[in-house]
Structure formats: C-alpha cells, structure tokens
N, C-alpha and C positions, 0 to 999 in steps of 0.2 A: 258641733251638734246643734240642731235647731229644735226648739219645742214651740209648737203653735197652740194657742189657747182659744177655746170657744166658750160661749156663754149659752148653754142650752135652756136656760129658764130658771126662775126662782133665784136661789143663791148658789146654784150649782155652777162650777167652773171645771171644764175638762181640759186636759193637756194631751195633745197628740205628739207622740215622740216615737220615732223609729217604727212606725206602722202600728203602734198600740195606743189605746186611749187610757189615760189615768183619770178616773172620776174623783171629784171632790165636791163637798157640799158643806154647808154650815149646819151645826147641830140645831135641834129644836130650840134650845136655849138662846141661840144666836140668830134666830129667825129663818133658819133653813128647814129642810125636810128630814135631815139626818140620814139621807139615802147613801151617803158615802163619807169617808173620813174627811175631817177638815184639813186644809192645806198644812197647817202647823203639825197636825198629827202625822201626816204623811212625811214631813221633814224628820220628825223624831223616829218614825218607823224606818226611814231610810238608814239611820245609824244602826238600829238593831238588826235589820235584815242584812246590811253590809257586813257586820261582824259575823252573822250567821253564815254568809257565803264564804267568808275566810275560814271559819271553823269547818264547814263542809268540805272545802277544797283541801284543807290540811288532812282531814280524815280520809278522804278518797285517795289522796296521793300515797297514803300509808296502809290502805286497805283496813282501816279501823272502822267498824260499824258505828253508825250514828244513833242507833237505837239507845234510848235512855239518856241521850245528851239533851240538856235543856239550856235555853238562853232566855233570860228575863231581864228586860231593861226597866230601870226605875228612874223617873224624872222627878226632881224636887223643884217646886216653885216657891218663890217668896209669897207668903199669904197676902201681903198688902199690895204689892205691885204686880203680882202674877208673872213676874219675870223668871225665866228659867235660871236656877241657881247651880244645879249639878245634875249629872247623869251617872248612874252606876249600872254596869252590866254584870249580872251574875251568870256565870257559865257553870252549869251543873254537869258533872261527869259521873257516869256510873262507876261502881266499885271495880268493874273489870277493865276500865280504861287503863291502858299501859302507863305505869308510873313514870317511865322515862319521857313521856310526851306531855305530861300535865302542864308544865311551865311553857312548853313550846306552843301548845294549842292556845293558851291564854295570849301569848305574844302574837299569834296569828290573828286572833280576834282584835287585838289592839292595833293591828297594822291596817285596818280597813281604810279605804280611800275617803269615806265620808268623815271619819274621825280626823284624818290627816288634813282634810280641807277645813275643818273647824279650827284647827290649830294654826293654819296658815291660810286665812280666808282670801278669796279673790276680791277684786274690786267689782262692784255691781253698779251699773249705770242704767238709769231709766231715761229713755229718749222719747220725745213726742214727735211723731211724724204725721203731719197733716196730709190727709188723702189716703191713709192706710199704709200697710206694710207691703 
C-alpha cells in the first residue's frame, strides 16, 4: 500500500490513499485552522473505527441489528508529558442484544487489526531521497 502526502497550505496535510483523500489540519491551539482532525486524532480514531468495523461485521454475519449499539473510546494522557497512557473502549449493547453473543461481540471488537498492530508494531523507517520520490 502506498500513501502519498500533499501540503495544501497552512498546517494542513492531506494523505492520498486508494483514490481517496484524508484531510488533516492542526487545531487552532497548534497554529492551524482546525479544518480537519489532527493526525494524532486520526490515529486514535482509527482504533475506534476499526473496533466498530469488527462489531458491525459480527452483527451483520448474525443478522443482529446494530440499532442501539454504541462504541465510545476514552484516551487517557499523562497530564505532565501529554503521553498516551491508556485507551478504553466501551461497547454499549442494548438490552435486546442476544445474551449468548455479548462476550463474542466484545472479542470481535478486541480483534481489530489496528489494536493488533499496536501490540506487535512494525518497524518504521524515514528515508531522505534527494530529488523527490
């Protein structure tokens, strides 16, 4: 997979991936216009939406309606260093959600690829290529 980055102005940075554009910007507090989420926010959102995709797939495979299902992610940061300390994902199920699937749907959310990548991170190398890519 290749992701190409463009700099459209200000503190905005766009990623072009598989024919789509993902916009990011810095918040007003960080000198941007706040026109899009910051890249780190997109990183955190990728975990929540990945868990959501797995919950959705689990429910669709069993014809379980997703009405009333909620998923809320909470990120806790160290107040001094602002470093991410922990993430909790609360999966809210409506009372009519089948009892026999409650643990299984939680396990489905836990099995998302973004979470697995955090636990077994890839190497990341930044290379400088004079003359462009």
